[in-house]
C-alpha positions as CSV (number, residue, x, y, z in Angstrom):
1,M,17.5,159.0,-139.6
2,A,16.5,158.0,-136.1
3,S,19.2,157.4,-133.6
4,S,19.8,153.8,-132.6
5,S,18.2,152.7,-129.3
6,N,20.1,151.5,-126.2
7,D,17.0,149.7,-124.8
8,P,17.6,145.9,-125.5
9,F,13.9,145.1,-124.9
10,L,12.9,147.6,-127.6
11,I,15.4,146.2,-130.0
12,A,14.3,142.6,-129.2
13,G,10.7,143.6,-130.0
14,L,11.8,145.3,-133.3
15,I,13.7,142.2,-134.3
16,S,10.6,140.1,-133.6
17,R,8.4,142.4,-135.6
18,S,10.9,142.4,-138.5
19,Q,10.9,138.6,-138.6
20,Q,7.1,138.8,-138.8
21,G,7.3,141.4,-141.6
22,I,5.1,144.0,-139.7
23,L,7.6,146.7,-139.0
24,T,6.4,150.3,-139.6
25,A,8.7,152.7,-141.5
26,D,9.7,154.4,-138.3
27,E,10.5,151.1,-136.6
28,Q,12.5,150.0,-139.5
29,E,14.5,153.2,-139.3
30,V,15.3,152.6,-135.7
31,L,16.3,148.9,-136.3
32,D,18.5,149.9,-139.3
33,A,20.2,152.5,-137.1
34,W,20.9,149.9,-134.4
35,I,22.3,147.4,-136.9
36,A,24.6,150.1,-138.4
37,A,25.7,151.4,-134.9
38,S,28.3,148.7,-134.4
39,E,29.9,145.6,-135.9
40,K,28.6,143.6,-132.9
41,N,25.1,144.6,-133.6
42,R,25.5,143.6,-137.3
43,E,26.9,140.3,-136.3
44,L,24.1,139.6,-133.9
45,W,21.5,140.5,-136.6
46,M,23.1,138.1,-139.0
47,E,23.3,135.3,-136.4
48,L,19.6,135.7,-135.5
49,N,18.7,135.1,-139.2
50,N,20.8,131.9,-139.3
51,P,18.4,128.9,-139.4
52,D,20.9,126.7,-137.5
53,V,21.2,129.2,-134.7
54,Q,17.4,129.6,-134.7
55,Q,16.9,125.8,-134.1
56,Q,19.4,125.8,-131.3
57,N,17.4,128.6,-129.7
58,V,14.2,126.7,-129.9
59,R,15.8,124.0,-127.8
60,A,17.2,126.6,-125.4
61,L,13.7,128.1,-125.0
62,A,12.2,124.7,-124.2
63,R,14.8,124.2,-121.3
64,F,15.1,127.7,-119.9
65,D,13.1,128.8,-116.8
66,E,14.2,132.4,-116.3
67,T,12.1,132.9,-113.1
68,A,13.5,129.8,-111.4
69,A,17.1,130.8,-112.4
70,L,16.7,134.3,-111.0
71,E,15.3,132.9,-107.7
72,R,18.1,130.4,-107.4
73,F,20.6,133.2,-107.9
74,L,19.0,135.6,-105.4
75,S,18.6,133.0,-102.8
76,S,22.3,132.6,-102.8
77,K,22.9,136.3,-101.9
78,P,23.2,137.6,-98.3
79,A,20.0,139.2,-97.0
80,N,21.8,142.5,-96.4
81,S,23.3,142.8,-99.9
82,K,20.5,145.2,-101.0
83,I,22.7,147.3,-103.1
84,H,24.3,144.4,-104.9
85,R,20.8,142.9,-105.3
86,M,19.4,146.0,-107.0
87,Q,22.5,146.2,-109.3
88,F,21.9,142.6,-110.2
89,L,18.3,143.1,-110.9
90,R,19.2,145.9,-113.4
91,T,21.8,143.6,-114.9
92,W,19.3,140.8,-115.1
93,K,17.0,143.0,-117.1
94,W,19.7,143.3,-119.7
95,A,20.6,139.6,-119.6
96,A,16.9,138.7,-120.0
97,A,16.7,141.1,-123.0
98,V,19.8,139.6,-124.6
99,F,18.2,136.2,-124.1
100,V,15.0,137.4,-125.8
101,L,17.2,138.7,-128.6
102,A,18.9,135.4,-128.9
103,L,15.5,133.7,-129.1
104,G,13.7,136.6,-130.8
105,V,11.4,134.7,-132.8
106,S,14.5,132.9,-133.8
107,T,12.5,129.8,-133.1
108,Y,11.8,130.6,-136.7
109,F,8.1,130.8,-135.7
110,L,7.0,134.2,-136.8
111,L,4.1,134.6,-134.5
112,S,2.0,137.6,-133.4
113,P,3.7,140.0,-131.0
114,N,1.0,139.6,-128.3
115,T,1.3,135.9,-127.8
116,R,2.7,134.3,-124.7
117,I,4.9,131.3,-123.9
118,A,2.7,128.7,-122.1
119,G,4.0,126.0,-119.8
120,W,4.0,122.6,-121.5
121,K,2.8,119.7,-119.4
122,S,3.6,116.1,-120.3
123,A,3.5,112.8,-118.5
124,Q,7.2,112.7,-117.6
125,H,8.3,111.7,-121.1
126,D,9.0,113.0,-124.5
127,I,8.8,111.7,-128.1
128,P,11.9,111.9,-130.4
129,P,11.6,112.9,-134.0
130,G,11.2,110.4,-136.8
131,K,14.2,109.1,-138.7
132,N,15.3,107.2,-141.9
133,G,13.8,103.8,-142.1
134,A,11.4,101.6,-144.2
135,I,10.2,98.1,-144.8
136,L,11.1,96.5,-148.2
137,T,8.6,93.8,-149.3
138,L,10.1,91.5,-151.9
139,A,8.2,89.7,-154.7
140,D,7.8,86.6,-152.6
141,G,6.4,88.5,-149.7
142,T,9.6,88.5,-147.6
143,Q,9.9,91.7,-145.6
144,L,13.2,93.4,-144.8
145,V,13.5,96.2,-142.2
146,L,16.0,98.4,-144.0
147,D,17.1,100.5,-141.0
148,S,18.2,97.3,-139.2
149,L,20.4,95.9,-142.1
150,G,24.1,96.5,-142.8
151,E,25.6,98.0,-146.0
152,G,26.0,96.1,-149.2
153,K,23.9,93.6,-151.2
154,I,20.7,92.5,-149.4
155,A,18.7,90.6,-152.1
156,T,18.4,89.6,-155.8
157,Q,15.2,89.7,-157.7
158,N,15.0,88.3,-161.2
159,G,18.6,89.0,-161.7
160,T,18.4,92.6,-160.3
161,Q,20.7,93.2,-157.4
162,I,19.4,95.2,-154.5
163,S,21.9,96.9,-152.2
164,L,22.1,99.4,-149.3
165,N,24.5,102.3,-149.6
166,N,24.6,104.9,-146.9
167,N,21.2,103.8,-145.8
168,E,19.8,104.3,-149.3
169,L,18.3,101.5,-151.4
170,K,19.7,101.1,-154.9
171,Y,18.9,98.7,-157.8
172,D,21.3,97.3,-160.4
173,A,19.2,95.9,-163.3
174,T,22.0,95.3,-165.7
175,A,21.7,91.5,-165.3
176,A,17.9,91.5,-165.1
177,T,16.1,88.4,-166.5
178,D,12.8,88.0,-168.2
179,G,9.6,88.3,-166.2
180,I,8.4,91.0,-163.8
181,A,8.9,91.1,-160.1
182,Y,7.5,93.8,-157.9
183,N,8.9,95.3,-154.7
184,T,7.2,97.6,-152.3
185,I,8.8,100.1,-149.9
186,T,6.6,101.2,-147.0
187,T,7.5,103.9,-144.4
188,P,5.6,103.5,-141.1
189,K,4.7,106.6,-139.1
190,G,7.9,108.2,-137.8
191,R,10.0,107.1,-140.7
192,Q,11.1,108.5,-144.1
193,Y,13.2,107.0,-146.8
194,H,15.1,107.6,-150.1
195,V,15.4,105.1,-152.8
196,V,16.9,105.0,-156.3
197,L,14.7,103.0,-158.6
198,P,16.1,100.7,-161.3
199,D,15.9,103.4,-164.0
200,G,17.8,105.9,-161.9
201,T,14.7,107.8,-160.7
202,E,15.1,109.1,-157.2
203,V,12.2,108.8,-154.8
204,W,11.8,110.3,-151.3
205,L,9.0,108.8,-149.1
206,N,7.5,110.8,-146.3
207,A,6.1,109.1,-143.2
208,A,3.2,106.7,-143.7
209,S,3.8,106.3,-147.4
210,S,4.5,103.5,-149.9
211,I,5.6,102.8,-153.5
212,Q,5.3,99.7,-155.5
213,Y,7.5,99.2,-158.6
214,P,9.1,96.5,-160.8
215,V,12.7,95.6,-160.0
216,A,13.5,96.3,-163.7
217,F,11.5,98.6,-166.0
218,K,10.6,96.9,-169.3
219,G,8.2,97.7,-172.1
220,R,7.0,101.0,-173.3
221,E,6.4,102.7,-169.9
222,R,7.7,102.8,-166.3
223,R,4.8,102.4,-164.0
224,V,4.7,102.7,-160.2
225,K,1.8,102.9,-157.6
226,I,2.0,105.1,-154.5
227,S,0.2,106.1,-151.4
228,G,1.0,108.8,-148.8
229,E,3.4,111.6,-149.8
230,I,6.3,111.1,-152.2
231,Y,8.7,113.4,-154.0
232,F,10.1,112.3,-157.4
233,E,13.1,113.2,-159.5
234,V,12.4,111.2,-162.6
235,A,15.2,110.0,-164.8
236,S,14.6,111.4,-168.3
237,K,13.8,108.6,-170.9
238,S,11.6,110.1,-173.6
239,W,11.0,106.7,-175.2
240,Q,9.7,105.3,-171.9
241,P,7.2,107.6,-170.1
242,F,7.1,107.4,-166.3
243,V,3.6,106.8,-164.9
244,V,2.5,107.3,-161.3
245,E,-0.8,105.7,-160.2
246,T,-2.9,106.3,-157.1
247,N,-6.4,105.0,-156.4
248,Q,-7.8,108.3,-157.7
249,M,-5.6,109.4,-160.6
250,K,-2.7,108.8,-163.0
251,L,0.3,111.1,-163.6
252,E,2.4,110.8,-166.8
253,V,5.8,112.4,-167.0
254,L,9.0,112.1,-169.1
255,G,11.7,113.7,-166.9
256,T,10.6,116.0,-164.1
257,S,10.5,116.6,-160.4
258,F,7.3,116.8,-158.5
259,N,5.6,116.1,-155.1
260,V,2.4,114.1,-154.7
261,N,0.4,114.1,-151.4
262,T,-2.2,111.3,-151.4
263,Y,-2.8,111.0,-147.6
264,D,-6.3,109.7,-146.9
265,D,-6.9,112.2,-144.2
266,E,-6.3,115.2,-146.5
267,K,-9.3,116.7,-148.4
268,T,-7.5,116.7,-151.7
269,I,-4.8,114.8,-153.6
270,R,-2.2,117.4,-154.2
271,T,0.4,117.4,-157.0
272,T,3.0,120.2,-157.2
273,L,5.4,120.4,-160.1
274,M,8.9,121.8,-159.7
275,T,10.5,121.1,-163.1
276,G,9.4,119.6,-166.4
277,A,5.8,118.8,-167.1
278,V,3.3,116.3,-165.8
279,K,-0.1,115.3,-167.1
280,I,-2.8,114.5,-164.5
281,T,-5.7,112.2,-165.5
282,P,-8.4,111.6,-162.7
283,R,-9.9,108.2,-162.8
284,P,-13.6,108.1,-163.9
285,G,-15.8,108.6,-160.9
286,D,-19.5,108.1,-160.1
287,I,-20.1,111.9,-160.4
288,K,-18.4,113.0,-163.5
289,T,-15.3,112.5,-165.7
290,I,-12.7,115.2,-165.4
291,Q,-10.5,116.2,-168.4
292,P,-6.8,115.7,-168.0
293,K,-4.7,118.7,-167.2
294,V,-1.0,119.4,-167.8
295,L,1.0,121.2,-165.1
296,V,3.9,123.6,-165.8
297,P,6.6,124.3,-163.1
298,G,5.3,126.2,-160.1
299,Q,1.7,124.9,-160.4
300,T,-0.3,122.7,-158.0
301,A,-3.2,120.5,-158.9
302,D,-5.8,119.6,-156.2
303,L,-8.1,116.7,-156.9
304,S,-11.1,116.9,-154.5
305,R,-12.0,113.7,-152.8
306,E,-15.5,115.1,-152.3
307,D,-16.6,115.8,-155.8
308,A,-13.7,114.7,-158.0
309,S,-13.1,118.3,-159.2
310,L,-9.5,119.1,-160.4
311,T,-8.2,122.6,-159.6
312,V,-4.9,124.1,-160.8
313,T,-3.3,127.0,-159.0
314,E,0.0,128.9,-159.0
315,T,2.4,128.0,-156.2
316,P,5.0,130.7,-155.7
317,D,6.8,128.9,-152.9
318,T,7.4,125.4,-154.0
319,D,10.0,125.0,-151.3
320,K,7.3,125.0,-148.8
321,I,5.7,121.9,-150.4
322,I,8.9,119.9,-150.2
323,A,10.1,121.2,-146.8
324,W,9.6,117.7,-145.4
325,K,12.1,116.3,-147.9
326,N,14.6,118.9,-146.9
327,G,14.2,118.1,-143.2
328,L,11.8,121.0,-142.2
329,F,8.3,121.6,-141.0
330,N,7.0,124.6,-142.9
331,F,3.7,125.7,-141.2
332,D,3.3,129.0,-143.1
333,G,-0.5,129.6,-143.6
334,M,-1.4,126.2,-142.1
335,D,-4.3,125.7,-139.7
336,L,-4.1,123.8,-136.5
337,Y,-5.6,120.6,-137.9
338,S,-3.2,120.5,-140.8
339,V,-0.2,121.0,-138.5
340,M,-1.5,118.2,-136.1
341,R,-1.8,115.8,-139.0
342,Q,1.9,116.4,-139.9
343,L,2.9,115.8,-136.3
344,A,0.9,112.6,-136.0
345,R,2.7,111.1,-139.0
346,W,6.2,112.2,-138.0
347,Y,6.1,111.5,-134.3
348,N,3.8,108.4,-134.7
349,I,1.3,109.8,-132.2
350,E,-2.5,109.9,-132.0
351,I,-4.2,113.3,-131.9
352,Q,-7.4,113.8,-129.8
353,Y,-9.2,117.1,-129.5
354,I,-10.8,118.3,-126.3
355,G,-13.7,120.5,-127.2
356,K,-13.3,122.4,-130.5
357,P,-10.0,124.3,-130.4
358,D,-9.9,127.6,-132.4
359,N,-8.5,126.8,-135.9
360,V,-5.6,129.2,-135.5
361,I,-3.2,129.8,-138.5
362,F,0.5,129.3,-138.0
363,K,3.5,130.9,-139.6
364,G,7.1,129.8,-139.7
365,K,9.3,126.7,-139.9
366,M,11.3,124.4,-137.8
367,H,13.7,121.5,-138.3
368,R,12.1,118.1,-138.2
369,N,14.9,116.6,-136.1
370,T,13.4,118.2,-133.1
371,N,11.8,116.4,-130.1
372,L,8.0,116.8,-129.9
373,S,8.2,118.8,-126.7
374,D,10.3,121.5,-128.4
375,V,7.7,121.8,-131.2
376,L,4.8,122.0,-128.7
377,K,6.6,124.6,-126.7
378,V,6.6,126.9,-129.7
379,L,3.1,126.0,-130.9
380,E,1.7,126.9,-127.5
381,T,2.6,130.5,-128.1
382,M,-0.6,130.6,-130.2
383,D,-2.7,129.9,-127.1
384,V,-3.2,126.3,-127.9
385,N,-2.6,123.9,-125.0
386,F,-1.3,120.3,-125.3
387,E,-1.0,117.4,-123.0
388,L,0.9,114.2,-123.9
389,K,-0.2,111.0,-122.3
390,G,1.6,107.9,-123.6
391,N,1.3,108.1,-127.3
392,I,-1.8,110.4,-127.3
393,L,-1.5,114.1,-127.7
394,Y,-4.5,116.0,-126.4
395,V,-5.2,119.4,-128.0
396,K,-7.3,121.8,-126.0
């Protein structure tokens, strides 16, 4: 067993490499010895692996200028205090290492060890993260901005009462009358929303998404139409199958949870099943007719927009697919352009590329309740440069 190191920079590097999963056996031995050397070391190790602490450190990194801080401190020292100055410089090395430890890659971005933090330049402003909010369009065309309304009853449609409770939309169809009335919920860019449909099905809408549904489900099936990205937890009613329609396909379920990504700027329409079962039927196209496929939990179906092919793959990390619903960005294995599409929707910005940036692959995750500048500060460690002008983010 190797003895634990007293070099804080070495330990900081080992923690970073551990977060990336690239420690050698000898390095792991040194890190284990350091963790076991004292209770303080163990507590620090546990803290660095706490996602809440990691998010705080992202923000600290975005604000901290260690060079300027050092210069301000030294400029306050008398010119003849050389001894004290040298002692401080030695102390500063330890303080800087502790800061690195606190940050580690506790940004929760597990990037390569040779990357650098680049300075982020913006036009004197920042963009806050998206938030809860949506527009409800009633059957008569009336539009209600839900994030501007108070709690309680907001409308009645064919006897069905619609109310807001803790900024969530709910339907009470116990007094529903005959006839069918449809509502549509739309989330603009920079908004997400949660709604409980009249049958008890829970629906989460990501930014730039929509769902159309009847205010009371009648007949032999429950049918809705969607766009964008939506996560469903369908209320189980075996006598009344739940049907989700997009312009390109139909999904049939009884009681299940699944995520559907139908954004127009993605190459495929992606459906990932968490629980239950779902049957996917592509709509007949000009090229060929694809046979329906049934997904089991942990599988993803990709319907190609280019040739209408339907591919089913195993998805070991379904939490990554619904990270957005849980308030996270999960960029593991995503390329630059996929990441930029997510940022464009959540921060309601336009992306423009200068030249053709390298299509780097990212790894890691961050909370979505983070200002854009904090996200960019971390992404720039992959040698991608950004400049924000107004509502346009230039990538170069």
